[in-house]
C-alpha positions in Angstrom: 22.1 -68.3 1.9 20.9 -65.0 3.5 19.4 -63.9 0.2 17.5 -67.1 -0.1 16.0 -66.7 3.4 15.3 -63.0 2.7 13.3 -64.0 -0.4 11.4 -66.6 1.7 10.7 -64.0 4.4 9.5 -61.5 1.8 7.2 -64.2 0.3 8.9 -64.2 -3.1 9.8 -67.9 -3.2 8.8 -71.1 -1.6 5.8 -73.3 -1.5 2.5 -71.5 -2.1 1.3 -71.8 1.6 4.6 -70.4 2.8 4.5 -67.5 0.3 0.9 -66.6 1.3 1.8 -66.8 5.0 4.8 -64.5 4.7 2.9 -62.1 2.4 0.2 -61.6 5.0 2.5 -61.5 8.0 3.3 -58.0 9.3 6.9 -57.0 9.0 7.2 -56.5 12.8 6.8 -60.3 13.3 9.8 -61.3 11.1 12.4 -60.6 13.8 10.3 -62.6 16.3 10.4 -65.6 13.9 14.2 -65.2 13.4 14.8 -65.0 17.1 12.7 -68.0 17.9 14.4 -70.0 15.2 17.8 -69.1 16.5 16.7 -69.8 20.1 15.4 -73.2 19.1 18.6 -74.2 17.3 20.6 -72.8 20.2 18.9 -75.1 22.7 20.5 -78.1 20.9 23.8 -76.4 19.9 24.5 -73.5 22.3 28.0 -73.2 20.8 26.5 -71.3 17.9 25.1 -68.5 20.0 27.1 -65.3 20.5 30.5 -65.1 18.9 31.9 -68.6 19.3 34.9 -67.6 21.3 34.4 -70.5 23.7 34.4 -73.1 20.9 37.5 -71.5 19.3 39.3 -71.5 22.7 38.6 -75.2 23.1 40.0 -75.8 19.7 43.1 -73.8 20.5 43.6 -75.5 23.8 43.8 -78.9 22.0 40.6 -80.1 23.4 39.3 -82.4 20.8 36.0 -81.8 19.3 34.8 -84.4 16.9 34.9 -83.4 13.2 31.2 -84.3 12.8 30.3 -81.9 15.6 32.4 -79.1 14.0 30.6 -79.6 10.7 27.2 -79.5 12.4 28.2 -76.4 14.2 29.3 -74.8 10.9 26.1 -75.6 9.2 24.0 -74.5 12.2 25.9 -71.2 12.6 25.5 -70.4 8.9 21.8 -71.3 9.0 21.0 -69.2 12.1 23.1 -66.2 10.9 21.3 -66.3 7.6 17.9 -66.5 9.3 18.8 -63.6 11.6 20.1 -61.4 8.9 17.1 -62.0 6.6 14.6 -61.5 9.3 16.0 -58.1 10.2 18.1 -59.0 13.2 21.8 -58.2 13.4 22.9 -61.8 12.8 
């Protein structure tokens, strides 16, 4: 997933308008895009931010989290980590 987003950020793949936009965008703006994307997703799912210790602790304490929420968190965390890594942030 990270390689896919890295290729998108480098302007190698994607729709033509996306490729043109990322090819003309200076590299210093890529981390800003990655940070804004993660922040936007974090507004709706704050559990994906940081290391996830709070979510893991809730699971270990037998607090029930719906399976659907866990799957959404898994997808959101994978997506935001891939975006961060491909935009030059730590992840």
